[in-house]
C-alpha positions as a printed NumPy array, in Angstrom:
array([[  9.172,  13.236,  25.949],
       [  9.891,   9.601,  24.903],
       [  9.384,   8.462,  20.846],
       [  8.044,   5.309,  21.17 ],
       [  7.91 ,   2.574,  18.202],
       [  4.082,   2.675,  17.446],
       [  1.762,  -0.456,  15.737],
       [ -1.581,   0.174,  15.127],
       [ -3.103,  -3.553,  14.024],
       [ -5.353,  -4.137,  11.731],
       [ -7.392,  -7.15 ,  10.185],
       [ -6.81 ,  -8.041,   6.852],
       [ -7.681,  -5.814,   3.898],
       [ -8.009,  -2.803,   6.152],
       [ -4.054,  -1.842,   6.153],
       [ -4.49 ,   1.168,   3.737],
       [ -7.515,   2.544,   6.171],
       [ -6.079,   2.361,   9.051],
       [ -2.599,   4.197,   7.678],
       [ -5.089,   7.116,   6.631],
       [ -6.606,   7.537,   9.57 ],
       [ -3.191,   7.273,  11.081],
       [ -1.624,  10.074,   8.749],
       [ -4.726,  12.269,   8.998],
       [ -3.54 ,  12.095,  12.953],
       [ -0.634,  14.19 ,  12.116],
       [  1.472,  11.139,  11.863],
       [  4.645,  10.827,   8.996],
       [  7.138,   8.122,   8.075],
       [  4.266,   5.455,   8.321],
       [  5.076,   1.604,   7.031],
       [  2.312,  -0.658,   6.247],
       [  2.505,  -4.618,   6.368],
       [  0.256,  -7.045,   6.441],
       [ -1.837,  -6.216,   9.861],
       [ -0.436,  -3.486,  11.072],
       [  0.946,   0.918,  10.594],
       [  4.415,   1.665,  12.071],
       [  4.781,   5.166,  13.515],
       [  6.501,   7.162,  15.222],
       [  5.082,   8.965,  18.912],
       [  5.242,   9.716,  22.404],
       [  3.087,   9.196,  25.662],
       [ -0.046,  11.326,  24.137],
       [  0.082,  10.134,  20.981],
       [ -0.253,   7.105,  22.884],
       [ -3.5  ,   8.521,  24.183],
       [ -4.491,   9.995,  20.927],
       [ -4.249,   7.175,  18.804],
       [ -6.368,   5.125,  21.003],
       [ -9.175,   7.914,  21.217],
       [ -9.341,   8.514,  17.653],
       [ -8.491,   5.556,  15.547],
       [-11.861,   4.117,  14.183],
       [-10.819,   0.952,  12.439],
       [ -7.285,  -0.474,  13.903],
       [ -7.578,  -3.517,  16.097],
       [ -5.366,  -2.365,  19.035],
       [ -2.595,   0.221,  19.673],
       [  0.776,  -1.086,  20.699],
       [  4.407,  -0.273,  21.248],
       [  6.927,  -2.455,  19.542],
       [  9.694,  -2.785,  22.388],
       [ 12.148,  -4.923,  20.745],
       [ 12.755,  -6.578,  17.721],
       [ 14.976,  -9.515,  16.171],
       [ 16.159, -12.622,  14.78 ],
       [ 15.608, -15.762,  16.757],
       [ 16.226, -19.241,  14.905],
       [ 16.788, -21.422,  18.405],
       [ 15.137, -20.632,  22.401],
       [ 18.537, -19.202,  23.758],
       [ 18.52 , -16.541,  21.195],
       [ 14.566, -15.906,  21.735],
       [ 16.032, -15.589,  25.944],
       [ 19.23 , -13.877,  25.3  ],
       [ 17.313, -11.435,  22.913],
       [ 14.695, -10.853,  25.189],
       [ 16.023, -10.256,  28.296],
       [ 18.293,  -7.305,  26.903],
       [ 15.267,  -5.118,  26.004],
       [ 14.517,  -1.927,  28.834],
       [ 11.568,  -3.579,  30.042],
       [ 12.052,  -1.344,  33.282],
       [ 11.629,   1.515,  31.544],
       [  7.93 ,   0.032,  30.98 ],
       [  6.897,  -2.52 ,  33.704],
       [  6.695,  -1.317,  37.21 ],
       [  7.824,  -3.867,  40.299],
       [  3.982,  -4.43 ,  40.486],
       [  3.203,  -4.991,  36.863],
       [  0.823,  -7.663,  35.492],
       [  2.239,  -9.039,  32.424],
       [  0.628, -11.662,  30.416],
       [  2.796, -13.095,  27.538],
       [  0.695, -14.523,  24.885],
       [  2.004, -15.326,  21.459],
       [  1.998, -16.668,  17.421],
       [  4.643, -17.875,  14.847],
       [  4.171, -18.079,  11.476],
       [  6.704, -19.556,   9.123],
       [  9.252, -19.897,  11.924],
       [ 11.799, -22.52 ,  13.302],
       [ 10.43 , -21.587,  16.968],
       [  6.806, -23.124,  16.073],
       [  5.889, -24.294,  19.378],
       [  3.861, -20.927,  20.997],
       [  3.925, -22.133,  24.673],
       [  7.244, -22.621,  24.657],
       [  7.795, -19.367,  23.446],
       [  5.139, -17.234,  25.853],
       [  7.348, -19.213,  28.788],
       [ 10.98 , -18.048,  27.222],
       [  9.5  , -14.707,  27.2  ],
       [  8.244, -14.495,  30.639],
       [ 11.121, -15.74 ,  32.369],
       [ 13.668, -13.356,  30.232],
       [ 11.705, -10.563,  31.474],
       [ 10.967, -11.574,  35.193],
       [ 14.892, -12.063,  34.947],
       [ 15.637,  -8.82 ,  33.492],
       [ 13.59 ,  -6.978,  36.457],
       [ 14.693,  -9.421,  38.905],
       [ 18.132,  -7.556,  38.613],
       [ 16.774,  -4.162,  38.007],
       [ 14.644,  -4.621,  40.925],
       [ 16.825,  -6.721,  43.574],
       [ 13.557,  -8.77 ,  44.122],
       [ 13.149, -12.63 ,  43.892],
       [  9.368, -12.641,  43.463],
       [  6.567, -10.22 ,  42.096],
       [  2.952, -10.379,  42.736],
       [  2.169,  -9.334,  39.75 ],
       [ -1.369,  -7.528,  41.308],
       [ -0.606,  -3.829,  39.772],
       [ -0.888,  -2.408,  36.193],
       [ -1.841,  -4.695,  33.293],
       [  0.895,  -4.47 ,  30.36 ],
       [ -0.004,  -7.171,  27.858],
       [  2.843,  -8.658,  26.332],
       [  2.796, -10.265,  22.803],
       [  5.635, -12.083,  21.209],
       [  5.414, -12.78 ,  17.665],
       [  7.202, -14.794,  15.567],
       [  7.289, -14.597,  11.356],
       [  9.996, -15.937,   9.593],
       [ 12.526, -16.483,  12.412],
       [ 12.139, -12.516,  13.106],
       [ 10.692, -11.676,  16.948],
       [  8.249,  -8.909,  17.898],
       [  8.082,  -8.212,  21.093],
       [  5.311,  -5.513,  21.723],
       [  3.169,  -4.345,  25.107],
       [ -0.62 ,  -3.36 ,  23.937],
       [ -1.871,  -0.122,  25.192],
       [ -5.384,  -0.748,  24.488],
       [ -6.849,  -3.326,  26.573],
       [ -9.82 ,  -5.014,  25.458],
       [ -9.956,  -4.378,  21.513],
       [-10.491,  -1.174,  19.983],
       [-13.632,  -2.198,  18.311],
       [-14.918,  -2.276,  21.999],
       [-16.579,   1.428,  22.121],
       [-18.556,   1.131,  25.021],
       [-22.252,   1.412,  23.728],
       [-23.015,  -1.895,  22.445],
       [-24.041,  -3.572,  25.281],
       [-26.793,  -5.552,  23.854],
       [-26.196,  -8.673,  21.929],
       [-27.404,  -9.579,  18.914],
       [-26.838, -12.727,  16.272],
       [-24.048, -12.188,  13.941],
       [-23.107,  -8.482,  14.752],
       [-20.722,  -6.28 ,  12.198],
       [-17.875,  -5.51 ,  14.406],
       [-17.412,  -2.129,  14.949],
       [-13.989,  -1.276,  13.204],
       [-15.279,  -3.209,  10.379],
       [-18.443,  -0.947,   9.676],
       [-16.074,   2.241,  10.094],
       [-13.896,   1.097,   7.768],
       [-16.8  ,   0.432,   4.989],
       [-18.053,   3.657,   5.754],
       [-14.53 ,   4.964,   5.198],
       [-13.784,   3.155,   1.884],
       [-17.389,   4.197,   0.524],
       [-16.015,   7.729,   1.061],
       [-19.372,   8.764,   2.555],
       [-20.305,  12.262,   3.383],
       [-23.194,  13.318,   5.347],
       [-24.105,  15.781,   2.653],
       [-25.568,  12.547,   1.251],
       [-28.354,  10.087,   3.005],
       [-26.717,   6.805,   4.399],
       [-29.412,   3.879,   4.882],
       [-28.531,   0.433,   5.719],
       [-31.92 ,  -1.581,   4.804],
       [-30.205,  -4.707,   7.099],
       [-29.443,  -2.724,  10.114],
       [-29.609,  -5.078,  12.806],
       [-28.168,  -3.389,  16.297],
       [-27.624,  -0.448,  15.087],
       [-23.623,  -0.472,  14.253],
       [-23.091,   0.212,  10.588],
       [-25.683,   3.883,  11.059],
       [-24.214,   4.51 ,  14.176],
       [-20.381,   4.424,  13.032],
       [-21.815,   6.865,  10.538],
       [-23.229,   8.898,  12.859],
       [-20.217,   9.251,  14.984],
       [-17.947,   9.543,  12.423],
       [-20.205,  12.622,  11.081],
       [-20.332,  14.664,  14.723],
       [-16.963,  14.054,  14.689],
       [-16.983,  11.424,  18.157],
       [-14.213,   9.452,  19.118],
       [-14.589,   5.935,  19.114],
       [-13.26 ,   5.747,  22.119],
       [-14.284,   8.579,  24.283],
       [-16.766,   6.124,  26.235],
       [-14.04 ,   3.871,  27.209],
       [-11.3  ,   2.771,  29.157],
       [ -7.602,   1.272,  28.158],
       [ -4.496,  -0.588,  29.952],
       [ -2.235,   2.498,  29.604],
       [ -4.859,   4.614,  31.77 ],
       [ -3.143,   2.543,  34.856],
       [  0.255,   3.371,  33.618],
       [  3.239,   5.623,  35.567],
       [  4.335,   6.549,  32.081],
       [  0.922,   8.309,  31.053],
       [ -0.096,  11.726,  33.138],
       [ -3.433,  11.703,  33.955],
       [ -3.457,  15.136,  33.519],
       [ -2.469,  14.773,  29.888],
       [ -4.538,  12.165,  28.969],
       [ -8.004,  14.124,  30.833],
       [ -6.879,  17.472,  28.374],
       [ -6.762,  15.3  ,  25.645],
       [-10.401,  14.064,  26.406],
       [-11.331,  17.395,  26.829],
       [-10.375,  18.349,  23.425],
       [-11.785,  16.093,  21.639],
       [-15.263,  16.853,  23.207],
       [-14.877,  20.84 ,  22.023],
       [-14.714,  19.379,  18.52 ],
       [-18.262,  17.204,  18.564],
       [-20.603,  18.553,  16.106],
       [-24.529,  18.841,  17.738],
       [-25.65 ,  21.123,  14.514],
       [-26.178,  18.55 ,  11.935],
       [-29.083,  17.704,   9.617],
       [-31.6  ,  15.493,  11.938],
       [-32.619,  12.027,  10.75 ],
       [-29.699,  12.06 ,   7.683],
       [-29.204,   8.522,   8.019],
       [-31.513,   5.381,   8.161],
       [-31.64 ,   2.064,  10.003],
       [-33.874,  -0.518,   8.489],
       [-34.703,  -4.413,  10.021],
       [-37.842,  -6.448,   9.717],
       [-37.479,  -7.637,  13.822],
       [-38.771,  -5.046,  15.811],
       [-36.125,  -6.304,  18.79 ],
       [-33.481,  -5.207,  16.699],
       [-34.802,  -1.886,  15.858],
       [-35.524,  -1.391,  19.681],
       [-31.808,  -2.2  ,  20.126],
       [-30.686,   0.12 ,  17.557],
       [-32.13 ,   2.883,  18.955],
       [-30.874,   1.852,  22.413],
       [-26.863,   1.725,  21.195],
       [-27.383,   5.177,  19.237],
       [-28.873,   6.723,  22.7  ],
       [-25.283,   5.628,  24.674],
       [-23.259,   6.647,  21.263],
       [-24.652,  10.044,  22.018],
       [-26.014,   9.89 ,  18.415],
       [-29.857,   9.152,  18.391],
       [-30.673,  12.422,  16.794],
       [-29.621,  11.981,  13.447],
       [-29.795,   8.27 ,  13.038],
       [-33.951,   7.083,  11.808],
       [-34.595,   3.335,  12.961],
       [-37.781,   1.658,  11.497],
       [-39.206,  -1.847,  11.542],
       [-39.398,  -2.353,   8.044],
       [-38.87 ,  -5.745,   5.831],
       [-36.333,  -4.954,   3.012],
       [-39.5  ,  -6.644,   0.541],
       [-41.549,  -3.307,   1.255],
       [-37.888,  -1.227,   0.668],
       [-38.547,   1.822,  -1.228],
       [-37.277,   5.826,  -1.733],
       [-37.695,   8.503,  -3.551],
       [-34.726,  10.298,  -2.553],
       [-31.59 ,  10.708,  -4.337],
       [-28.1  ,  10.414,  -4.75 ],
       [-28.122,   8.56 ,  -1.484],
       [-26.169,   5.571,  -0.351],
       [-26.672,   2.01 ,   0.483],
       [-23.7  ,   0.415,   2.678],
       [-24.79 ,  -2.827,   4.595],
       [-24.088,  -5.737,   5.859],
       [-27.094,  -8.693,   4.883],
       [-27.16 , -12.356,   6.051],
       [-24.384, -14.461,   4.591],
       [-26.365, -17.729,   4.746],
       [-23.215, -19.491,   5.537],
       [-24.402, -23.194,   5.86 ],
       [-26.121, -24.313,   2.937],
       [-29.327, -25.212,   4.464],
       [-29.793, -21.237,   4.533],
       [-28.664, -20.512,   0.952],
       [-32.104, -21.47 ,  -0.054],
       [-33.59 , -18.316,   1.433],
       [-30.1  , -15.989,   0.739],
       [-30.441, -15.911,  -3.217],
       [-33.744, -15.348,  -3.511],
       [-33.05 , -12.203,  -0.381],
       [-30.185, -10.947,  -2.661],
       [-31.651, -11.2  ,  -6.255],
       [-34.59 ,  -9.089,  -4.403],
       [-31.761,  -6.854,  -3.463],
       [-30.649,  -6.69 ,  -6.969],
       [-34.385,  -5.685,  -8.206],
       [-34.924,  -2.898,  -5.363],
       [-31.335,  -0.906,  -5.421],
       [-30.384,  -1.625,  -9.139],
       [-33.33 ,   0.724, -10.48 ],
       [-31.781,   3.535,  -8.092],
       [-29.369,   5.048, -10.539],
       [-28.402,   7.316,  -8.628],
       [-27.589,   5.595,  -5.713],
       [-23.861,   3.626,  -4.526],
       [-24.341,   0.915,  -3.076],
       [-21.616,  -1.322,  -0.537],
       [-22.302,  -4.762,   0.14 ],
       [-20.704,  -6.277,   2.893],
       [-21.058, -10.652,   2.373],
       [-19.859, -13.63 ,   2.207],
       [-21.486, -15.136,  -0.506],
       [-18.984, -15.799,  -3.482],
       [-21.827, -15.5  ,  -6.203],
       [-23.481, -12.289,  -4.749],
       [-22.758, -10.622,  -7.983],
       [-24.204, -13.257, -10.021],
       [-27.571, -13.265,  -8.119],
       [-27.672,  -9.802,  -7.417],
       [-27.647,  -8.938, -11.318],
       [-24.681,  -6.65 , -11.517],
       [-20.772,  -7.058, -11.192],
       [-19.022,  -4.695,  -8.936],
       [-17.917,  -1.457,  -9.399],
       [-14.562,  -2.679,  -6.8  ],
       [-14.795,  -6.026,  -4.761],
       [-12.592,  -6.109,  -1.514],
       [-11.718,  -8.895,   0.62 ],
       [-11.74 ,  -8.407,   3.769],
       [-12.735, -10.253,   7.177],
       [-15.371, -10.176,   9.694],
       [-15.314, -12.379,  13.063],
       [-12.454, -14.339,  11.321],
       [-14.525, -15.03 ,   8.594],
       [-13.879, -13.898,   4.578],
       [-16.015, -11.484,   3.155],
       [-15.513,  -9.116,   0.361],
       [-17.062,  -5.583,  -0.123],
       [-18.843,  -5.142,  -2.873],
       [-18.701,  -1.615,  -3.954],
       [-21.131,  -0.052,  -6.719],
       [-20.375,   3.427,  -7.404],
       [-22.947,   5.741,  -8.626],
       [-22.668,   9.456, -10.052],
       [-21.432,  12.339,  -7.737],
       [-24.376,  14.504,  -6.586],
       [-24.528,  17.694,  -9.306],
       [-22.421,  20.434,  -7.144],
       [-24.704,  24.042,  -6.298],
       [-23.676,  26.845,  -8.616]])
């Protein structure tokens, strides 16, 4: 099999989480930089990475990387790359782009030049003057950073946060990849109860349950690479079959709870949990946070409460965050992991976080406030 330079792209702040995931899949010699983790892999590895990565945004193949300070250089270097290895004669290959701190800062022009260079390359290879582009999709990106151009092909298609279970829409949902990253950063394990008191459509409880049951996040969706000539369908089906065999079905029922004050959100959460195959280990309940209480010990709160992004909302948000402190802080054996864009959260909540991490959720800068409680006592 051929070895490729692969890139798992991430949102800002999730690079370390994705690095750990990639490493746990068995990959070595990883290179981490802003927004991406690079590693080597073959055709089967492209399948595995898309199937199993929980917090990455996409999996790309890096076709080439070179200096480009003028358009002629961009064209010439792009044209020399082995596009015919990847793209069939009927390939559909849209080109997107981005540019940061580079001489070539007009992105539409860069996209047009890369497209022309690829077309000219393929015309010579396939001895044709016209491409219908009615075959498999290969999304190409030209990313320019400090005059270095990186040319990639997206293997995923839709972003990896599109798991396939969240069919119904809800206001201000948290992205699935961010929810999974929150859970991994908390180091939660299925031996401890997990509660999301603002569960909305159920994303955080469902992502935790899928992780607990070892359900691959990409099991119930499709990917662009499935239609490529590079990937053998037999290999892909065998990888999926093996993944299904590793799903755990012997976990304690109702070990995860999701509460929301809106009945519609609770119904939505249950529906999504059923679609994800985890309804047996999540308890959804309609409950206003003002009525929150628990007698359990050594549990974990992982939640994405309302932010109050508009000034008019802050009069409602501050009392809620104060109430959160009054309800949660007395739970001295619990750990709390709270994601919010509200910058004065610690002051209103009533305690400084053990650790604070900057993340982005749907393009909004947020902070992940982590309050560490004691570990449960070990059984002798």
